[in-house]
Each structure stands twice: as structure tokens, then as C-alpha cells.
C-alpha positions as a printed NumPy array, in Angstrom:
array([[ 85.56 , 111.283, 100.662],
       [ 84.743, 108.053, 102.679],
       [ 86.951, 105.826, 104.01 ],
       [ 86.469, 103.285, 101.726],
       [ 87.821, 106.301,  99.509],
       [ 91.352, 106.297, 101.278],
       [ 94.275, 103.676,  99.999],
       [ 97.441, 103.021, 101.158],
       [100.471, 101.578,  99.999],
       [101.243,  97.446, 100.286],
       [103.588,  96.605, 103.267],
       [106.084,  94.84 , 100.433],
       [106.813,  96.001,  97.256],
       [106.779,  93.58 ,  94.234],
       [110.436,  93.432,  92.842],
       [110.647,  96.049,  90.091],
       [107.718,  97.708,  90.695],
       [106.947, 101.234,  92.894],
       [104.303, 100.115,  95.344],
       [102.76 , 103.648,  95.601],
       [102.426, 103.721,  91.913],
       [100.996, 100.545,  91.513],
       [ 98.355, 100.702,  94.379],
       [ 97.474, 104.161,  92.843],
       [ 96.908, 102.754,  89.321],
       [ 94.991, 100.355,  90.73 ],
       [ 92.799, 102.552,  92.749],
       [ 92.118, 104.287,  89.864],
       [ 91.291, 101.584,  87.744],
       [ 88.855, 100.417,  90.036],
       [ 87.447, 103.838,  89.328],
       [ 87.461, 103.449,  85.74 ],
       [ 90.436, 106.043,  85.063],
       [ 93.559, 104.7  ,  83.784],
       [ 96.806, 106.467,  85.491],
       [ 98.331, 107.391,  81.681],
       [ 96.369, 110.686,  81.814],
       [ 95.118, 110.721,  85.199],
       [ 95.352, 114.17 ,  86.994],
       [ 97.541, 113.395,  90.31 ],
       [ 97.858, 116.087,  92.682],
       [100.391, 115.352,  95.247],
       [ 99.903, 116.755,  98.771],
       [102.523, 117.676, 101.149],
       [105.701, 118.218,  99.394],
       [109.019, 118.247, 101.046],
       [110.589, 121.83 , 101.271],
       [113.922, 122.617, 101.486],
       [115.711, 124.426, 104.921],
       [115.87 , 127.755, 103.087],
       [112.269, 127.315, 102.431],
       [112.707, 126.811,  98.755],
       [110.752, 123.652,  96.833],
       [113.13 , 120.655,  97.232],
       [114.334, 118.416,  94.475],
       [111.319, 116.847,  92.415],
       [110.29 , 113.56 ,  94.797],
       [111.107, 109.906,  93.239],
       [107.313, 109.265,  93.08 ],
       [106.417, 112.356,  91.107],
       [109.171, 111.362,  88.559],
       [107.719, 107.921,  88.651],
       [103.932, 109.014,  88.112],
       [105.285, 111.4  ,  84.898],
       [106.289, 108.48 ,  83.599],
       [103.419, 106.737,  83.471],
       [101.786, 109.352,  81.883],
       [ 99.716, 110.993,  84.583],
       [ 99.063, 114.543,  84.799],
       [101.222, 115.518,  88.181],
       [100.719, 118.742,  89.87 ],
       [101.716, 119.408,  93.41 ],
       [100.724, 121.447,  96.168],
       [103.719, 123.322,  97.743],
       [103.36 , 125.564, 100.866],
       [104.974, 128.425,  98.537],
       [103.469, 127.505,  95.489],
       [101.741, 130.669,  94.232],
       [105.657, 132.137,  93.99 ],
       [107.856, 129.273,  93.837],
       [108.575, 127.75 ,  91.003],
       [109.831, 124.123,  90.763],
       [113.422, 123.108,  89.661],
       [112.444, 119.988,  87.902],
       [109.184, 121.343,  86.127],
       [106.652, 120.12 ,  88.269],
       [103.853, 122.196,  88.261],
       [103.047, 123.736,  91.787],
       [ 99.63 , 124.773,  92.626],
       [ 97.98 , 125.957,  95.803],
       [ 95.373, 124.113,  97.561],
       [ 91.931, 124.832,  96.834],
       [ 88.799, 123.336,  96.197],
       [ 89.008, 123.438,  92.46 ],
       [ 92.381, 121.368,  92.196],
       [ 91.17 , 119.173,  94.828],
       [ 87.923, 118.412,  92.952],
       [ 89.788, 117.874,  89.367],
       [ 92.236, 115.762,  90.329],
       [ 91.464, 112.005,  89.612],
       [ 93.629, 111.264,  92.847],
       [ 94.9  , 113.36 ,  95.939],
       [ 98.123, 111.331,  97.236],
       [ 99.379, 112.159, 100.603],
       [103.032, 112.183, 101.196],
       [102.763, 114.269, 104.509],
       [ 99.768, 114.481, 107.045],
       [ 97.538, 117.396, 106.187],
       [ 97.714, 120.288, 108.575],
       [ 94.392, 121.263, 110.467],
       [ 93.764, 124.025, 107.611],
       [ 94.217, 121.581, 104.609],
       [ 92.39 , 118.656, 105.966],
       [ 88.907, 120.064, 105.481],
       [ 89.005, 120.817, 102.062],
       [ 91.062, 117.635, 101.291],
       [ 87.817, 115.673, 103.181],
       [ 85.298, 117.789, 101.162],
       [ 86.422, 117.832,  97.65 ],
       [ 88.983, 115.166,  96.948],
       [ 87.26 , 112.255,  95.759],
       [ 89.96 , 109.556,  95.832],
       [ 92.722, 109.68 ,  98.366],
       [ 95.899, 107.948,  98.432],
       [ 97.763, 107.567, 101.695],
       [101.369, 107.281, 100.561],
       [102.845, 108.945, 103.863],
       [105.994, 106.661, 104.95 ],
       [105.361, 104.597, 107.998],
       [106.594, 106.184, 111.128],
       [110.333, 105.545, 111.568],
       [110.861, 105.506, 107.545],
       [113.228, 107.916, 106.127],
       [111.72 , 110.18 , 103.54 ],
       [113.142, 109.647,  99.71 ]])
């Protein structure tokens, strides 16, 4: 992964479009990969207070609707089933290298960062700006 391989969402969304999905589609298209059928790995899936996976983030639902193959890394992915059918997986070199895009929903931890930097071909930064509530 190089600095040019990290994309960020535009500051102002276009009406009727999700800026993260639009920017991700552009980034993938620049690599010759259509969003429909692309393998997208979400990193930083939020958890509920009791440690279980929380509701599917709206971004996952939107990506799924485009035809993307969405998987998510959750801290308890090996044992937790996600309520809405989102496939949760552990963070591995294989998951990262097989993903067409890795979407950051949160800042990777110290243990995750080297894996992402080494194995992810394309990283899309979808973290909210500081002070912006998560949806």
C-alpha cells in the first residue's frame, strides 16, 4: 500500500448519493474493478456495549445493494454471528490481500496497522471527521 492507494471521501456529498460509496466506486474503477462484484472488507465495525456486534452499519447495506461482496472485521469475528447476515471475519493477511478494497470505519489499532499496510492493495478511509457522530 502506498500513500496514493489511500482514498478519502469528499467533504460535501452529492445529493441522492452516498459520498463514501461514490468515492469507493471511483477508486475501484481507477483500478479496473467495478463495485458490483468487488470484494470489500470493512475494518472497524462498531460493537455494542455488551461486546456483541452491533447493527449493520448503513455503509454495509449500501455496498451490498450495489452488488459488492461485503465482509467485515469485528473484534470477536471468530465467534460472533452478525445479526443481519454480514459475514464477519478475523483480520488476516489472506482477507486483506483478497479484498479489492479495505474500508476503514475506525483507526486501525497497533496490531492491525502493519497487516493493513503490508497486505491491503487499496485502502479507502471512511472514518468520520473528528466531532462527527457515527451512523
